[in-house]
C-alpha positions in Angstrom: 1.3 -19.0 4.8 -0.1 -15.5 4.3 -0.1 -13.8 0.9 1.7 -11.0 2.7 4.8 -13.2 2.8 5.1 -12.6 -1.0 6.5 -9.2 -0.2 9.3 -10.6 1.9 9.9 -13.2 -0.7 10.3 -10.5 -3.4 12.7 -8.6 -1.3 14.8 -11.5 -0.2 14.8 -12.8 -3.7 16.7 -9.7 -4.7 13.8 -8.3 -6.7 13.5 -5.1 -4.6 14.5 -2.6 -7.2 12.9 -4.5 -10.0 9.4 -4.5 -8.6 9.6 -1.1 -7.0 9.9 -2.5 -3.6 13.1 -0.6 -3.1 11.0 2.6 -2.8 8.8 0.8 -0.3 11.8 -0.3 1.8 13.2 3.2 1.5 9.9 4.7 2.8 9.8 2.3 5.7 13.4 3.2 6.6 12.8 6.9 6.5 9.5 6.8 8.4 8.6 3.5 10.2 5.1 4.8 11.0 4.3 4.2 7.4 3.7 0.6 8.2 0.9 1.5 10.6 -0.6 3.8 8.0 -0.4 1.1 5.3 -2.0 -1.3 7.8 -4.9 1.1 8.2 -5.3 1.3 4.5 -4.9 -2.3 3.5 -5.5 -4.6 6.4 -8.8 -6.4 6.9 -9.4 -4.6 10.2 -8.2 -1.2 9.0 -10.2 2.0 8.9 -10.7 1.8 5.1 -12.2 -1.7 4.7 -9.1 -3.5 3.8 -7.7 -4.1 0.3 -11.2 -4.7 -1.1 -12.5 -1.5 0.5 -9.6 0.5 -1.1 -10.5 -1.0 -4.5 -14.1 0.1 -4.0 -13.1 3.6 -3.0 -11.0 3.9 -6.1 -13.9 2.7 -8.2 -16.3 5.1 -6.6 -13.9 8.0 -7.3 -13.7 7.0 -11.0 -10.2 5.6 -10.7 -11.0 1.9 -10.8 -8.8 1.5 -13.9 -5.8 2.8 -11.9 -6.1 0.4 -8.9 -7.1 -2.5 -11.2 -3.8 -2.0 -13.0 -2.1 -2.5 -9.6 -4.1 -5.6 -8.9 -3.7 -7.0 -12.4 -0.6 -8.5 -13.9 0.2 -5.7 -16.3 2.0 -2.4 -15.8 0.9 -0.3 -12.8 -0.6 3.0 -13.6 0.6 5.9 -11.5 -1.6 7.8 -9.1 -1.0 11.3 -8.0 -1.2 12.6 -4.4 -4.1 14.7 -5.5 -6.0 11.6 -6.9 -5.2 9.7 -3.7 -6.7 12.6 -1.6 -9.8 12.5 -3.9 -10.1 8.7 -3.2 -9.5 8.7 0.6 -10.8 12.2 1.4 -8.9 15.1 2.8 -9.8 14.2 6.4 -8.2 10.7 6.0 -5.1 12.2 4.4 -4.9 14.7 7.2 -5.0 11.9 9.8 -2.4 10.0 7.9 -0.2 13.1 7.6 -0.5 13.6 11.4 0.6 10.0 12.0 3.6 10.5 9.7 4.5 13.9 11.0 4.4 15.5 7.6 1.9 17.8 5.8 -1.0 16.3 3.9 0.6 16.9 0.5 3.7 15.0 1.5 1.7 12.2 3.0 -0.4 11.8 -0.2 2.8 11.9 -2.3 4.5 9.2 -0.2 1.5 6.9 -0.4 1.1 7.5 -4.1 4.7 6.4 -4.7 4.4 3.1 -2.7 0.8 2.0 -2.9 0.9 0.8 -6.5 3.9 -1.6 -5.8 2.5 -2.8 -2.5 -1.0 -3.5 -3.9 0.6 -5.3 -6.8 2.6 -7.5 -4.5 -0.4 -8.2 -2.3 -2.3 -9.5 -5.4 0.2 -11.8 -7.2 -2.5 -13.7 -9.0 -4.1 -10.6 -10.5 -7.0 -10.4 -8.1 -7.8 -9.4 -4.6 -7.4 -12.4 -2.3 -10.6 -13.7 -0.9 -9.1 -13.5 2.6 -7.9 -10.0 2.1 -4.5 -8.8 3.1 -4.5 -9.9 6.8 -4.9 -8.0 10.0 -3.3 -4.6 10.8 -0.8 -6.2 13.1 0.2 -8.9 10.5 0.7 -6.2 7.8 2.6 -3.9 10.1 4.8 -6.7 11.3 5.5 -7.8 7.8 6.3 -4.3 6.6 8.5 -3.7 9.6 10.3 -7.0 8.8 11.1 -5.7 5.3 13.7 -3.4 6.9 15.5 -6.4 8.4 15.4 -8.4 5.1 16.5 -5.7 2.7 
């Protein structure tokens, strides 16, 4: 079974609000395209090199401590939309905003509110799984399924 199923387990185990997954489910409900965007960010076949690639981008931007807090078992450090734009680049944030139908500042803000929780739940053992987070279609399907489980 995929590590991505841990997200569904957390939601169906009534831990949604506890682990911050309530905001993730809320984001999915308000804009279902977010699952495609998250797939592009975190999936092995996504545009950004998967979960490991995202960790590398944070480290290169001098924010390795932030994403490592999400991967680790401690408290998640927040990330601002501006920091996320610094990590991914304004071009990538612009493309994400276009997919979501919002302006780049809103897109970065939405992602900054849900990425810490999602990365945390994709790394339950405190490290990036060797097999990554799965394919874009697996991640998008799982995230879409959260709406039905919540």
